[in-house]
N, C-alpha and C positions, 0 to 999 in steps of 0.2 A: 504493500499499499503506499510506504514512504517512497518507493522508487516511481511508482505511477504518479503520486502527487509532484515529484520533481520534474518527471516529464511533462505534465501538463503544465506546471508553473512554465516550463521554459517554452512551450508551445503558446502558450499566453502571452509571453514576452514577446516571440517572434511574429506573432499576429500583429499586435499593437505596433512595434517598430515596423515592420515591413507594409502593414496596410496604410499607416500615415504616409511612407515614402511613395506607395504606389498611386495614392489619390491627392498627394501634395498639389498645390497649384504648380503650374508649368515653370512660373519664373523661380520658385523654391528649388525645383528639383534640377534646374540648369545650374543653379547657385553650388547645389551639393556637389554635382557632377563635376564643375570646373573649377572647384575650389584647390587653390595650390597649396600644397604641403612642402615646408621646408624640409630639405633631405641635407644632412651634415656630410659632408666628404671630407676626408684629410688629405691634403696634398701630398704625394710622396714621390721618392726617386727610388733609383734601383742600382745595384751593384751587380755585375756580371763577373763569375768566377768560370774560369777553365779548368777543367780535372780530366785527363786521360780522355779528350775529345769530346767530354760532354759539358754541356753548357748549363749552370744553374743560375737563376735570378731571385735575389733577395730583395725584398722591400725594405725600403728605408722610409721611416716618417721624417719628411723634410722640415714641415712645420704643424702648427695646431690650427692653420687658417681653416676658415670653414667658408663655404660657398653655397648657394641656393641653385639646385638644379632647375634649369628652365623646362617647365612642363606644358609648356603653349602646344595646343593641338591644332591640326589642321583646320580652319575656320569651317568649312563645311562639315568636317566631323563633328567639331564643337558644337554645331547647330541641330545638330540630330537629336530628335526625341527617341527615347527608348520605347518598342512596341509594347503597348499596353496588354496585348493579348499573350505575348511571351512572359513578361512580368507577372500578370495574374496567375498564367498557369504554372509557372515556375515557384510561385508564393503558394498556390493550393498543395504543390506536389511537396514541397518542406513542410508546411503545417501537418499534412498528413503523417509525414516521416517522423515529426515531432510528437505525435500523439493526438492531434485535434480529428475528430471524423468530418473533415471538409469534403464537400463535393465540388469538384471543379468541373464548370460548365462552361469555359473560357475558351478553351481549346478547339480550333476546327479539326478534329482528328476522329476519323472513324473508331468505334470501337470495336469492329469486328477484326478477325484475324487476316491475315493475307490469304487469299485461296490458296489452297493445297498445291495446285499443280504449278503455281508461281513459285511457292516456296520451294518446292522439290526441283525447279529447274536452277533456282540458286544454289542450293545444296549441290546438286550435279555439276555447277560450274566450280565450286570448291574441290570437290573430289577431283575433278577433271584436269586440275591445274591450271584453270583459266582465272588467275589472280594477279594477273600482271597489268600495267598501265594499258588502258585503252587509247585509241587515236583522240587526238584533242577535241574534235566534234562529234565522237561516240564510234562505235562500230558500224561498219558498212550493213550488217544484216540487221542492226535494231532500227537504222536510218532508213532503209528498204522498207522495213516492216511498217515503219511511221507513214511514209509516203503511200503504202498500200491503204492503211488505215483512213488516211485525209482523202485519199480518192473516194473509197467505197462510202464512208461513213460521213463526209463532210463536203463531197462533190468538189474537191481542191486538189489541183495537180502540181506537185513538186517533185525535184530530183532531190536525190541524197544529198547533193553538194548544198541544198537549200535548208538542210536540216542541222540544227545545233543541238545536240544532247548536252545537257548540265546537272549539277546537283541539286536537283528540284526544279520546279517552276519558277520559284522567287529568284534563283539567280539567271533565270531566262528573262524575266521581267528588268531585273536591274541591268542586265548587260544591254538589252533592247533600249532601255532610256538613255544609257550613258552613251551608246554607239551613235544615237540621233540626236541628242541634246546637249547644249553646253550654254556657256554665260550668254546672257540676252534673250534665249528662247524662252517662251512659255509652253505649259504643258496643261492641258484642260482635263481636270479631274473631278468628274460628276459625285456629289455626296449623296448619301454616305459613300464612302469608299473603302476599301481595304487599307489597314493602317499604313503599309509601308509605301504606298504610291508615292505621296507628297515627300517622303524623307528620302526616296531614291531620286527623284527629281531635285532635291537641294545637293544631293551628293554628286549630281552631273553638275551642277552648277547653274541649273535652271530654275524656272519659279513656277512653282504649281500654283496654277489659277482653279480655285474650286468654286464650281457651279452647283447651287442647292438644287436639291430636287426634294418633291414632298410626299408624303403618305398618300393625300389624295390623288398625286399623278402615279402613284404605285411605286414611288421611288424611280422613276424613269426619267432620261434624259431627254427633253423635249426638242425638236430638230430647229424649232425657230428660236429657242433660247440659246442652243449652240451657236447659231448664226449672229446673235447679237454679241456674242461672247469672243468672237474671233477677231485678230488683227493681223497685222504683218509680223509680228512677233510670234504668233502662234506656230508651234512645230510638231506636237502630239497629241492626241487624243486618246485618252484611255478609257476602255469600256472593258466592263464585266459582267459576262452574262453566261449562266446565272449569276447573281452579285452576292459575294460577301461583303457587307454583313446581312442586307435585306431579303435574300432570296429571289428579288425580282428577276423576271427573265423578258427580254426583249423579243417582241414579235416581228416577224419578216416584214411588216408594213412599216413597223417603228424603224428598225434598221434602215431600211431602204431609204426613208426619209433623211435619216442621218447622214447616208451615204450621197444623196443628191446635195446636201449641204457641203460636204468634204471635197467633193467633185469641183466646187467652185473654188477652191483654195489650193493650188498646185503646190504650195509649201507645207501643206500639214498632211502628217502621218496618222496611223492609228495602229495602236497596240491592244489587240483583242485577247485578252486573258479569257480562256475557255476551259480552265482546269474542272469546272463543275459541269462540263457539259451533259455527262451520263446522268448525272443526280439531278432529274426533273421530273415533274408529275404531269400526267396528262390533265387536261388538254394543252398545257404549254409542250413546246418543241425548240429544239435548239437549231439555230441558223447561223451558220460561221459568217463573220463579216466579210471576209475576203472574196465571198462567192459572189458579191455585187459587182456589175459592171465598173471596170477601172479601178477596184478596190485592192485587187491582189498585187499591184504594183506598188501599192503603199501602206500595204498592212502587214506587221510582225503578228503571228499568230503564236500565242503560248499556250502550252498544256503540259500534262504531266501524268504521273501513275499515282500521286499519293492519295487523292481523295476518292476515285473511284474504284480503284483497285485496293484501298485500304494498306497502301505502301510508303505511309508516311517517313517511316525510318528508312527505307531503302535511298531515299534520297536522288531521285530520278525525275525531270522534267525536261521539256524542250521547247525549242523556238524554231518556226517554219517561216521564211521570208524569203523576198528577192535576193538573188546571190549577193548582191552589192552590200545589203544590210547583213545577212548571214555570216558574210566573211569579216565584217568589223566587230561582229559579237565574238566569232570564233578567236578573232585576234586579242579581245580582251580576255577571254577565257585562257589562252595559251599562255598569257603572262601573269594569271593570277592562280586559278586551281587547276589547271589542265582539265583533261577529260574527267567524266564520272567514272563510278565505280564498274569494273568489269564484270563484278559478280552481279550487280544491280541490272546491268544491261542483258545479261543472258535472263534474269528474271522478267525484265521487260518484254522480251520477244514471247516469253511464254504468256504473258498476261494478254498481249495482242492476238495471240492464238485461241483465245477462249470463247470468241465468236463476235459476230458484229455488237457494238455497243456494250462490250465486256460479256457477253453470253449470260448465262443463267446465274454464274456466281455475282455478278454486279446487278442483275434485275432484282435478286434475292434480297441484297441489300437495299436496294432503292425501295422495294415494297415496305421492308421494314422501317425506313426512315419516313415514308409517307405516312405510316401508321403513327409512328412517334410525332411527327409533325401535327396531325388531326388531334393528338391527345393534348399537346401543348397548347395549341392555339385554344382549344375548348376550355382547358383549365384558366389560362390567363382571361379569358374573358368573362368566367364569373367570379375572378378572385376579388373583385372590388364592386361596390354598387354602383349602378347607374354607369357601367361601362366606362369606369374612370380610365383603366388600362385597354388601350385602342391596340389591336392587333389584326391586321389582314391575314389571310393564308398565303405564306409562300409560294411561289409556284417551282422553286427549283432551291439547290444547296441543302443544307441541314442546321439552318439558323432560324432562330425566331427574332424579330426586332421590334418589339413593343415599344408604343409611345406612351411615357409613364409621365408625361408634363401635367397632366391634371393631379398627381399625387406628389410633386415636389413643389417646394417653393417656401417663402418667407414664413408661411402659415402652417406649416407642415413639421410636425415633431413625432419623435419615436420614444416610447419609454425606454428608459435607461441609456439613451443614446443623445437626445436632443433634436435640434434643428435637422431637418432633410430638406436642403436648400435646392438640390440639383440631383443629377443622374450619378454624377460621380459620389456624392454623399449617400444617395440609395445605395449603391453596388457597396460601397465601405460599410454601409449598416447592415446589408443581407450578408456580408462576408463575417462580420464581427460577430451578429446575433443570431443568423440561421446557419452560419458556415457553409454558405453556397456562393462560389465564385462565378460571378457574372462581369461583363467587360461594359463598361459604360459608353454610352452613344458617343460622348466627346471625342473618344478614340478615332470614330469612324466620320468625324466632320458633324454628327447631328446630335447634339446634348440633350435633345427632347426623349431619347430611346435608350435601351440598354439593349446587348445581345446576349442570347442564350443560344449555345449549340446543344441540339438534339441528339447529337450522335452519342449516344449514351445508353445503356441497357435500359429496359422498361422499368425495373425496379429502382433504378437510379434515378430515373426522372420522376416516376412517382414520389421519393422520398424528398428531392429536392423541391418539387413543387408543393409538397405538403409543407415543407420547413418555409417556403416562402409566403405560403398562403397564410400559416401562422403569424409569421412577422408582419404581414401587412393587415392582420385583423384589427378590427375597429377598437379593439378594446385596448391595444397598445400602439396603434398608428393611427394619429389624428390628423385629418386634413380640415383645415378651415377652425 
């Protein structure tokens, strides 16, 4: 009992310390991250001795003088914000390891095991000695398989030389941005957005231009709003469909209107993030942006294996683009990480052999996700009186993005916690009192919402929503 008490005490200390850091104002976080520390270093000289052909060096303190190490960072790096999804996922994991029964619904990671055929292909690669460096852009076998997948499933024609395999789709997106954008360029990012898009733009020296969308419009970018946002500095438009965090899916008609706008701006490129393409629920259907007339020449399509095939830890993604852009991304990769894991690539070939759209293994996962989606949506809609929590049914991905603006504000208080003024404070409250980790919508450019990943087991989701409902009960959570 004493040991358990000590473990619990350590866990609560961790919770208090880290939750404050995660939800601190951004200015405070930057101050913490960029704070300089004095590092005392003694100046020293050395004496060199030769003995039987060997050289030995003895350090001799020359003085007790101290100086401060310059810890200045590259300004682009210093301006980066830490990913809240990564921070909260790591926090939830640390809290569980410290003894707290935390439920983490922050990560965008399927809870299913990687399909057996894929696992076996990876094991065969290890047993067969296929464990050496791969070519920089990936193996010819997998690049050719991706070309066939794009032809059959997406009606897109590429050659293997236009495919660049990377260590996850995240790297593919980052390299696409860095290859095409630089200082003076603007990147148009519809909000809500995946947390990393604006930071990748900053790292490239470009300026992210956030275009707000609304729940009433389904969190979809309107073509005319896009047109009004463009200027000679506009270089890249990032589109994500199905969307992280909202689960919104662009229809063919909506994408066609956007393509008409893009076509009028010769300098404008499009990065189409299609990583969730297979996790989509009828009647919604996925359409690749590069299929529209004139769009293949200016579109960088990003996809991967993490989400649909439950291969997050295998780290394997890819970019398909005209050779000029693909070669630029390959050049960046050659000087940073080089090619992805040879083992993962053998597993990737097996994944693409499961059948169209991932075959039965992927369809079984999608069916389970749809069931969980319906359960989560139903629970949220009934959680507070008078529909105070608003949530439309997502058409794809595995996220719920409820609007909680009616239950936060200056007039909202929670028992034992205090004021709950915004979505960040709500997430902090739920983490501390319900021990459920969600991501505040501010991380995605929409502070009125919070994100929950329903890529978790049915029992886990029930327990998490039971805790949230109890924490938001009218007896302890007062609005007005």
